[in-house]
TIZANU-694956 format. One line per 3 residues: number of its first residue (from 1); their letters; for each residue x, z, y of C-alpha. Coordinates in Angstrom, 1 decimal, padded with zeros to 4 digits, always signed. Layout:
N
NUM) A) X,Z,Y; ...
# end
This chain:
488
1) MDK) +000.0,+000.0,+000.0; +002.8,+000.8,+002.4; +004.8,-002.5,+001.6
4) KKA) +001.3,-004.2,+002.5; +000.7,-002.5,+005.8; +004.2,-003.2,+006.7
7) KRT) +003.6,-006.9,+006.1; +000.5,-006.8,+008.1; +002.6,-005.2,+011.3
10) ETR) +005.4,-007.6,+010.6; +002.8,-010.6,+010.7; +001.1,-008.8,+013.9
13) KAH) +004.7,-008.7,+015.9; +005.1,-012.4,+014.8; +002.0,-013.4,+016.3
16) RSA) +002.6,-011.6,+019.3; +005.9,-012.8,+019.8; +004.7,-016.3,+019.4
19) VTF) +002.2,-016.6,+022.2; +004.9,-015.2,+024.7; +006.1,-018.6,+025.9
22) KEA) +005.6,-020.4,+029.1; +005.4,-024.1,+027.6; +006.1,-025.8,+024.3
25) TVN) +005.7,-028.9,+023.2; +004.1,-029.4,+019.5; +004.1,-032.8,+017.9
28) GSN) +004.0,-034.9,+021.2; +001.5,-032.9,+022.8; +002.3,-030.2,+025.5
31) ASA) +000.7,-026.8,+024.7; +001.0,-024.7,+027.9; -000.2,-021.1,+028.3
34) EVD) +000.7,-018.3,+030.6; -000.1,-015.1,+028.6; +001.1,-011.4,+028.0
37) AMG) +000.6,-009.1,+025.3; -002.1,-007.2,+026.7; -004.4,-010.3,+027.4
40) SSG) -003.7,-010.5,+031.0; -002.9,-013.7,+032.6; -001.1,-014.7,+035.8
43) IAS) -003.2,-017.7,+036.5; -006.8,-015.7,+036.4; -005.2,-013.0,+038.7
46) RRS) -005.5,-015.3,+041.2; -009.3,-015.9,+041.2; -010.8,-015.7,+044.4
49) SDK) -012.5,-012.5,+045.4; -015.3,-014.1,+047.0; -016.3,-016.3,+044.1
52) EEL) -019.5,-015.9,+042.6; -019.9,-013.9,+039.4; -020.8,-015.7,+036.5
55) STI) -024.2,-014.4,+035.0; -022.8,-013.4,+031.3; -024.1,-011.7,+028.2
58) KLM) -021.6,-009.3,+027.2; -019.8,-010.6,+024.1; -017.5,-008.1,+022.0
61) GPT) -013.7,-009.0,+021.8; -011.5,-008.2,+018.9; -012.2,-004.8,+017.3
64) NDG) -008.6,-004.5,+015.9; -006.0,-004.5,+018.3; -003.6,-006.3,+016.3
67) DDV) -005.9,-009.2,+016.6; -005.4,-009.3,+020.2; -002.8,-011.7,+021.0
70) GKF) -003.9,-012.2,+024.8; -005.4,-015.3,+026.3; -004.1,-018.9,+025.7
73) LYL) -004.6,-022.0,+027.3; -002.9,-025.5,+026.8; -003.8,-028.8,+028.6
76) EGV) -005.8,-031.8,+027.5; -002.8,-034.1,+028.6; -000.4,-034.2,+031.3
79) EYI) -002.9,-036.9,+033.0; -005.9,-035.3,+032.1; -005.0,-031.7,+033.5
82) MWC) -007.9,-029.4,+032.0; -007.8,-026.5,+029.9; -008.6,-026.3,+026.1
85) TYD) -010.7,-029.4,+026.6; -013.5,-028.5,+023.7; -014.3,-031.8,+022.4
88) VHF) -010.9,-033.0,+022.0; -009.7,-029.4,+020.8; -012.2,-030.4,+017.9
91) YAS) -009.6,-032.6,+016.6; -006.6,-030.9,+017.5; -007.5,-027.1,+016.6
94) FAL) -006.0,-027.9,+012.8; -002.7,-027.2,+014.3; -003.5,-024.1,+015.8
97) LEL) -005.5,-022.9,+012.8; -002.5,-023.7,+010.6; +000.2,-022.4,+012.6
100) FPK) -001.1,-019.8,+015.0; -004.4,-018.6,+013.6; -005.0,-015.7,+015.9
103) IEL) -004.6,-017.9,+018.5; -007.3,-020.0,+017.4; -009.6,-017.1,+017.1
106) RIQ) -008.8,-016.2,+020.4; -009.8,-019.6,+021.9; -013.1,-019.7,+019.8
109) REF) -013.8,-016.4,+021.2; -013.3,-017.3,+024.8; -015.7,-020.3,+024.2
112) AKA) -018.2,-018.2,+022.5; -018.2,-015.9,+025.8; -018.5,-019.1,+027.6
115) VLS) -021.9,-020.2,+025.7; -023.5,-017.0,+026.9; -022.6,-017.8,+030.4
118) EDR) -024.0,-019.5,+033.6; -022.4,-020.4,+036.8; -025.0,-022.0,+039.3
121) QNV) -022.4,-023.4,+041.7; -023.7,-027.1,+042.6; -021.1,-030.0,+041.2
124) RYL) -021.7,-033.6,+041.8; -021.2,-035.7,+038.7; -019.4,-038.8,+039.5
127) AEG) -020.7,-041.5,+037.0; -024.3,-040.7,+037.9; -024.2,-039.6,+041.6
130) EWG) -026.5,-036.6,+040.8; -026.1,-032.7,+041.3; -026.2,-030.2,+039.1
133) IRK) -025.0,-027.0,+038.2; -021.4,-026.4,+037.1; -022.0,-024.4,+033.6
136) VKG) -025.6,-024.0,+032.1; -026.4,-021.0,+029.8; -026.3,-022.0,+026.3
139) AVP) -024.0,-025.2,+026.6; -020.6,-025.3,+025.3; -018.4,-025.9,+028.3
142) HDL) -016.5,-029.0,+028.6; -013.3,-027.0,+029.4; -011.9,-023.8,+030.3
145) GTH) -011.5,-025.1,+034.0; -008.3,-026.1,+036.0; -007.8,-024.0,+039.1
148) DPW) -009.5,-020.8,+037.6; -009.6,-020.9,+034.2; -012.1,-018.7,+032.4
151) HEM) -014.0,-018.0,+035.4; -014.5,-021.6,+037.1; -015.3,-023.8,+033.7
154) NAY) -016.4,-027.4,+033.5; -013.3,-029.0,+035.6; -014.6,-032.2,+034.1
157) NIH) -017.0,-033.8,+036.8; -017.6,-037.4,+035.6; -021.0,-036.7,+033.4
160) DTS) -023.1,-033.4,+033.2; -021.6,-032.1,+029.9; -024.7,-030.0,+029.4
163) RWK) -026.5,-032.9,+028.4; -023.6,-034.0,+026.0; -024.5,-033.9,+022.1
166) DLN) -021.3,-033.3,+020.7; -020.0,-030.0,+022.4; -022.3,-027.5,+020.7
169) PKF) -022.4,-029.0,+017.2; -018.1,-028.9,+017.4; -018.3,-025.3,+018.7
172) VLQ) -020.6,-024.3,+015.5; -018.0,-026.3,+013.4; -015.2,-024.9,+014.2
175) VYR) -016.4,-021.5,+014.3; -017.5,-021.7,+010.8; -014.3,-023.3,+009.6
178) DFA) -012.3,-020.8,+010.8; -014.5,-017.8,+009.9; -014.6,-019.5,+006.4
181) ATG) -010.8,-020.0,+006.1; -009.6,-016.7,+007.7; -012.3,-014.6,+005.9
184) DFS) -012.6,-012.8,+009.1; -015.9,-011.0,+009.0; -015.4,-009.1,+012.4
187) FGA) -015.0,-012.4,+014.0; -018.0,-013.8,+012.6; -020.0,-011.1,+013.9
190) DVW) -018.5,-011.2,+017.2; -019.8,-015.0,+017.9; -022.4,-015.1,+015.7
193) PSV) -025.0,-014.7,+019.3; -023.2,-017.7,+020.6; -023.6,-019.9,+017.3
196) RMA) -027.2,-019.1,+017.6; -027.6,-019.8,+021.1; -025.6,-023.2,+020.8
199) IDY) -027.9,-024.3,+017.9; -031.0,-023.5,+019.9; -029.8,-024.9,+022.9
202) MEQ) -029.7,-028.4,+021.1; -033.4,-028.4,+020.2; -034.1,-029.9,+023.8
205) FDQ) -032.5,-033.3,+022.5; -034.9,-033.6,+019.7; -037.3,-035.8,+021.3
208) DND) -039.7,-036.6,+018.5; -039.5,-033.3,+016.5; -037.7,-034.6,+013.4
211) GLI) -035.0,-032.3,+013.5; -032.3,-035.0,+014.6; -030.9,-035.1,+018.0
214) END) -031.3,-038.3,+020.2; -028.5,-039.6,+022.5; -030.0,-040.1,+026.0
217) GFP) -028.6,-043.8,+026.7; -025.4,-042.7,+028.5; -022.1,-041.9,+027.1
220) DQT) -022.6,-038.2,+026.2; -020.1,-037.2,+024.1; -016.4,-037.4,+023.8
223) YDA) -016.2,-041.1,+023.9; -017.5,-040.6,+027.7; -017.3,-044.4,+028.9
226) WTV) -019.2,-045.8,+025.4; -023.0,-045.8,+025.7; -025.1,-044.5,+023.0
229) HGI) -029.0,-045.4,+022.5; -031.3,-043.0,+020.2; -029.7,-041.6,+017.0
232) STY) -026.1,-042.0,+016.7; -023.7,-041.7,+013.8; -021.5,-039.7,+015.4
235) CGS) -023.5,-036.9,+017.3; -026.1,-037.1,+014.4; -023.3,-036.3,+011.6
238) LWL) -022.2,-033.6,+014.0; -025.3,-032.3,+014.0; -026.3,-032.2,+010.5
241) AAL) -022.9,-030.7,+009.6; -023.3,-027.9,+012.3; -026.9,-027.4,+011.0
244) QAA) -025.5,-026.7,+007.2; -022.3,-024.5,+008.7; -024.8,-022.5,+010.8
247) AAM) -027.1,-021.8,+007.6; -024.1,-021.0,+005.4; -022.7,-018.5,+008.2
250) AVQ) -026.2,-017.3,+008.7; -026.6,-016.2,+005.1; -023.1,-014.5,+005.1
253) LGD) -023.9,-012.1,+008.2; -027.4,-011.1,+006.9; -029.4,-013.0,+009.4
256) QAF) -031.6,-015.1,+006.7; -034.7,-016.0,+008.9; -032.0,-018.2,+011.0
259) AEK) -030.5,-019.7,+007.8; -034.0,-020.6,+006.8; -034.6,-022.5,+010.1
262) CKG) -031.2,-024.3,+010.0; -032.2,-025.3,+006.1; -035.3,-026.5,+007.4
265) KFV) -033.9,-028.8,+010.2; -031.2,-030.2,+008.1; -033.4,-031.3,+005.3
268) KAK) -035.8,-033.4,+007.5; -033.1,-034.4,+009.9; -030.9,-035.8,+006.8
271) AIF) -033.4,-037.8,+005.5; -034.3,-039.5,+008.9; -030.4,-039.8,+009.6
274) EEK) -029.8,-042.0,+006.5; -033.3,-044.1,+006.8; -032.3,-045.1,+010.5
277) LWN) -028.6,-045.6,+010.0; -027.6,-046.4,+006.7; -027.2,-050.1,+006.1
280) GSY) -026.0,-050.4,+002.7; -022.4,-050.2,+003.2; -021.6,-047.9,+006.3
283) FNY) -023.8,-046.1,+009.0; -024.5,-048.1,+012.0; -023.4,-046.9,+015.5
286) DSG) -026.8,-046.3,+017.0; -030.2,-046.8,+016.1; -030.8,-048.8,+019.6
289) SSS) -031.1,-052.4,+019.8; -027.8,-052.9,+022.0; -025.2,-055.9,+020.9
292) NSK) -022.9,-053.0,+019.5; -025.6,-050.9,+017.7; -024.3,-052.0,+014.5
295) SIQ) -020.5,-051.7,+015.3; -018.6,-050.1,+012.6; -017.2,-046.9,+014.0
298) ADQ) -014.0,-045.2,+012.9; -015.3,-042.0,+013.8; -018.7,-042.2,+012.0
301) LAG) -018.0,-039.5,+009.2; -016.8,-036.9,+012.1; -019.3,-034.5,+010.6
304) QWY) -018.7,-035.3,+007.0; -014.9,-034.5,+007.8; -015.7,-031.1,+008.9
307) TAA) -017.8,-030.4,+006.3; -015.2,-031.3,+003.7; -012.5,-029.1,+005.7
310) SGL) -014.8,-026.2,+005.3; -015.6,-026.2,+001.9; -019.1,-027.2,+002.3
313) PDL) -021.1,-029.5,+000.1; -020.9,-033.3,+001.2; -023.6,-034.4,+003.8
316) FAD) -024.2,-037.7,+001.8; -023.7,-039.0,-001.8; -020.3,-039.7,-002.7
319) FKI) -020.8,-043.7,-002.8; -021.9,-043.5,+000.6; -018.8,-041.7,+002.0
322) RSA) -016.3,-043.8,+000.2; -018.1,-047.2,+000.9; -018.1,-046.0,+004.8
325) LQK) -014.7,-045.2,+004.6; -013.8,-048.3,+002.6; -015.5,-050.3,+005.2
328) IYD) -013.6,-048.6,+008.4; -010.4,-049.2,+006.4; -010.8,-052.8,+005.4
331) FNV) -012.5,-053.5,+009.2; -010.8,-051.2,+011.8; -007.6,-050.7,+010.0
334) MKV) -006.9,-053.7,+008.2; -008.1,-056.3,+010.5; -006.1,-054.9,+013.5
337) QGG) -002.5,-056.5,+012.8; -002.5,-055.8,+009.3; -003.0,-052.3,+009.7
340) RMG) +000.3,-051.5,+011.8; -001.6,-050.1,+014.7; -004.1,-047.6,+013.3
343) AVN) -007.7,-047.9,+013.4; -009.8,-049.1,+016.3; -012.6,-047.2,+017.6
346) GMH) -015.3,-050.2,+017.3; -015.4,-053.3,+015.1; -018.3,-055.7,+014.7
349) PKG) -019.5,-056.5,+011.2; -018.1,-059.9,+011.6; -014.6,-058.9,+012.2
352) KVD) -014.3,-058.9,+015.8; -013.1,-056.1,+018.0; -016.3,-054.4,+019.7
355) KTC) -015.4,-054.9,+023.4; -018.3,-053.4,+024.8; -016.4,-051.0,+026.7
358) MQA) -012.6,-049.7,+027.4; -012.8,-047.0,+024.4; -014.9,-049.2,+022.0
361) REI) -011.8,-051.4,+022.0; -009.1,-048.7,+022.0; -007.2,-047.4,+019.1
364) WTG) -007.3,-043.4,+019.1; -004.4,-042.0,+017.9; -006.1,-038.6,+017.0
367) VTY) -009.3,-040.2,+015.6; -007.2,-042.2,+013.6; -005.5,-039.2,+012.0
370) AVA) -009.3,-037.6,+011.5; -010.2,-040.8,+009.8; -007.0,-040.3,+007.4
373) AAM) -007.9,-036.8,+006.6; -011.6,-037.6,+005.7; -010.1,-040.0,+003.5
376) IHA) -008.2,-037.4,+001.9; -010.8,-035.4,+001.3; -012.7,-038.1,-000.2
379) GME) -009.7,-039.0,-002.8; -008.4,-041.7,-001.1; -005.0,-040.8,-000.2
382) EKA) -003.3,-044.1,-000.5; -005.7,-045.6,+002.1; -005.5,-042.5,+004.3
385) FTT) -001.7,-042.6,+004.5; -001.9,-046.5,+005.2; -004.4,-045.8,+008.3
388) AEG) -002.1,-042.9,+009.6; +001.0,-045.1,+009.1; -000.2,-047.8,+011.6
391) IFI) -000.2,-044.9,+014.4; +003.6,-043.8,+013.3; +004.5,-047.8,+013.5
394) AGW) +002.9,-048.5,+016.7; +003.9,-045.3,+018.3; +007.5,-043.9,+016.7
397) SEE) +009.2,-046.8,+014.9; +011.5,-049.1,+016.3; +009.1,-052.1,+016.4
400) GYG) +006.7,-049.8,+018.2; +006.1,-049.1,+021.8; +008.3,-046.1,+022.2
403) YSF) +005.7,-043.0,+022.5; +007.8,-040.4,+020.8; +007.3,-037.0,+021.7
406) QTP) +004.3,-038.3,+024.1; +002.1,-039.5,+021.8; -001.1,-040.9,+023.9
409) EGW) -004.7,-040.7,+023.5; -004.7,-044.2,+022.5; -003.8,-047.8,+023.3
412) TID) -005.1,-051.6,+023.0; -004.2,-054.2,+020.3; -001.9,-055.7,+023.3
415) GHF) -000.2,-052.5,+023.9; -001.8,-050.8,+026.7; -001.7,-047.3,+026.2
418) RSL) -003.8,-044.3,+028.4; -003.0,-040.9,+028.7; +000.5,-039.8,+027.6
421) IYM) +001.1,-036.5,+025.8; -002.2,-035.8,+024.6; -003.9,-033.0,+022.8
424) RPL) -006.1,-035.0,+020.3; -002.7,-036.3,+018.0; -002.5,-032.7,+016.8
427) SIW) -005.2,-033.7,+014.3; -002.1,-035.0,+012.3; -002.6,-031.6,+010.9
430) AMQ) -006.1,-031.8,+009.6; -004.2,-034.2,+006.9; -001.8,-031.4,+005.8
433) WAL) -005.3,-029.4,+005.8; -006.9,-032.0,+003.8; -004.0,-031.8,+001.3
436) SMP) -003.4,-028.0,+001.1; -006.8,-026.5,+001.6; -007.0,-022.5,+001.7
439) KTL) -007.9,-020.7,-001.2; -010.9,-018.9,+000.3; -012.3,-022.7,+000.3
442) LEA) -011.4,-024.0,-002.5; -012.3,-021.2,-004.7; -015.5,-020.4,-003.3
445) SKI) -018.7,-021.8,-004.7; -020.6,-024.3,-003.0; -023.9,-023.3,-001.2
448) NIM) -026.6,-025.7,-001.9; -028.4,-026.2,+001.3; -031.3,-028.3,-000.4
451) DRT) -032.4,-025.0,-002.3; -034.8,-023.8,+000.0; -036.6,-020.3,-000.4
454) NVS) -040.5,-020.0,+000.1; -039.7,-018.7,+003.8; -041.1,-022.1,+005.9
457) PLT) -038.8,-022.5,+008.8; -041.7,-023.6,+011.0; -043.2,-020.1,+010.5
460) VTS) -040.3,-018.0,+010.4; -039.8,-015.7,+013.6; -036.5,-014.6,+014.4
463) SHD) -035.5,-011.5,+013.1; -032.0,-011.3,+014.6; -030.4,-007.8,+015.1
466) ETS) -026.9,-007.5,+016.2; -026.4,-004.2,+014.4; -027.5,-005.4,+010.9
469) VRN) -025.2,-008.7,+011.3; -022.5,-006.1,+012.2; -023.3,-004.2,+009.1
472) AAA) -023.3,-007.2,+006.8; -019.9,-008.1,+008.4; -018.8,-004.7,+007.7
475) KPR) -019.4,-004.6,+004.0; -016.2,-004.7,+001.7; -016.7,-008.1,-000.1
478) CFG) -015.1,-011.2,-000.9; -016.0,-014.3,+001.5; -017.9,-016.0,-001.2
481) NAV) -020.2,-013.0,-002.5; -023.2,-013.5,+000.1; -023.4,-017.0,+000.5
484) FHC) -021.9,-018.4,-002.7; -023.4,-015.9,-005.4; -019.7,-015.1,-006.3
487) SC) -019.6,-012.6,-009.1; -016.9,-010.3,-008.4
# end
């Protein structure tokens, strides 16, 4: 017992020392932070005294002093100067979870607090020219700010990101993955109120009560120049995955009523998603009638990727997953310079690059690695490494563009890059994650979300009780016990 205690103490010291750096460069993406062991920030201390206070519900922090590693920030990139940009952290977070798991949990706690907060400062959004408030309660912020991080969030002001369809599902998915991988029930209980609110917030985007969210005809997701109409494969798959993750987490934390609510939505939404988007070989870009609605999106299985990375059951039948990935490989990867550049974001089914907008015709380094990780999870390792190799050839090899240690967000087929030293390429660690999944995920039995109880999600009233959730989290048991029917 003494040896175990000494080892835990040593590990905590290592984590503390790991976050006392000022600037670090990891795998071609800058990670900048100003922190100390007590969790105070030199940046935060410059907060204006007359700034309006946020309306915030108190969220508990780490209950174990050894888990308090201070505050942490890293930039989206050196051109997009925003801290901890969340839609991109979704891809990059595998690096932090693998290397500095307590820092990763700290970032998730910060966003969990942000979900419960509101900032009514008026902001004008540049793309639409409309006015809104800086931070809407229930919406996951796009970023933690620029000038006054943690306090003045959402430095991004192109679109109103409280209307984006990917941020809230991405929060739920990251929290569940981190909760499942670390087995940290204290973390799970602490952030659970925010997970519930993040799911509930999305109900306003289900326009026809079919359980599935619809996009609003503007670029309302991380592809912020690529318009989406109706149901989309990207946001729709993220939503399905988030519902499944929330249901699993709810059962694990003893919130059975909310679990049933999420299960009910999932079952209904999954059927609609496949009916509207599956075309026999891949999922269409969206359910609209535009010229690119049937485009092959490289990132179409983002939700399935995270589902597999979290040890949850696949969202779709295996043949559909492998068919879609094969289509991406054949078209988005191999039809672009013979696979020597990565996966182009959009490709028409006739083999022409989708030039609907700048981002459709770009090759995103981080998305290519994410696609490769999804392929590994699906048992397509050879194709995964061929896909990822294109990024190495174009970005790092002697015949490439010379982006070593400053990997950009993406490039076009003719070699024009955008946004050097970017966060998203850290998703290469998702490939490592797929190759060496944590035992906590591998050894857990699978929850079957299609197995419903007799409680109807349409008649369930919320019985959320923070005390009961914390009591459930405090019970000594292995991670798999409550959700996965572990017999230990």
